[in-house]
N, C-alpha and C positions, 0 to 999 in steps of 0.2 A: 852259240859258241862258235869260235873261229875254227875252221878245219885246215890243218897244215898237212901237206903230203910230202913225204920224204922223196929225195931225188931218185932213189932206187925204184920206188913205186912208179914214178913218172916214166922212167926208162922202160920198165916192164910194160906199162900201158901203151907206149909208143909202138910196141911190137904187135899189138892187137889190131884187128880190122876196126874201122870207124864205128860200125854198129855196136860192137862189143864195148868199145871205149865209152860211147855214149851211155850204154846201159850201166856200166860201172860208175861213171860220173854221176848219174842220176841217184845211185845208192850213196855215193860219197856225200852228196848234198844233204841227204837225210841225217848225216852225222852232226849237223848243226844243232840237233836236239838228240844226242845219242841215247838218252834214256827211254825215248819213245820210238826209236828207229826199229823197224822189223828185223827179226833174225839175229838180234844181238845177244851174246852170251858172255858172261864174265869168265875170264880165264884165270885171273889173279886179282882178287879183291884188294889185297894189301897194296899192290902197285898199280891198281886201276887199269889193268890190261884186259881188253875185250876182243871178241871176234864178231864179224858180221858175215853171214853167208849171203852170196849174191846168186840167186837162182839155185841150181844144184851143181854149179860148176866152180865158182870162185869163192874165196874167203879173203876178207880184209882183216888184218890185225891192227888194232889201234889202242892208244893210251889216252886216258882222259886226265887233264890237268885242271881240276876244279877251280883252284885259286886264280889261275890265269885265264879261265874260261876258254880253254884250248883243247881241241882234239887233234892228236898227232897220229897220222896214218903211217904205221911202221912197215907194213908188208902187204903184198898182194900175191896170192898163189892159188893153185887149184885146191879144191877141198881135200883131195887125197894127200897133197903135200902138207896141208895144214894139219891134218890128223897125225902125221908123222912128226911134226914140229911142236905140237902143243906143249909137250913136256918142258921145253926150254923156257916158256913163258911163266911157268909155275915157280921157277927158281930165281927170277929176276927181282 
């Protein structure tokens, strides 16, 4: 699948040191096959919204568009921020 990253996520990544960016990008590459990527959990099956933990620090929120063979990375945040925001993905 093609992995598309939202502009806001790219802007967030720009703020991180290079080593962390490389670590996050290595996990983003694993989303080319999102169903076998490690640390993935479904947040909303109806709307195909998932999360992927990166280490014990960051979380990526993404949506799978099966028909278009596309993974859209919606958000990147700390795990703590993600736990506070998970509720909003259940209502989309």
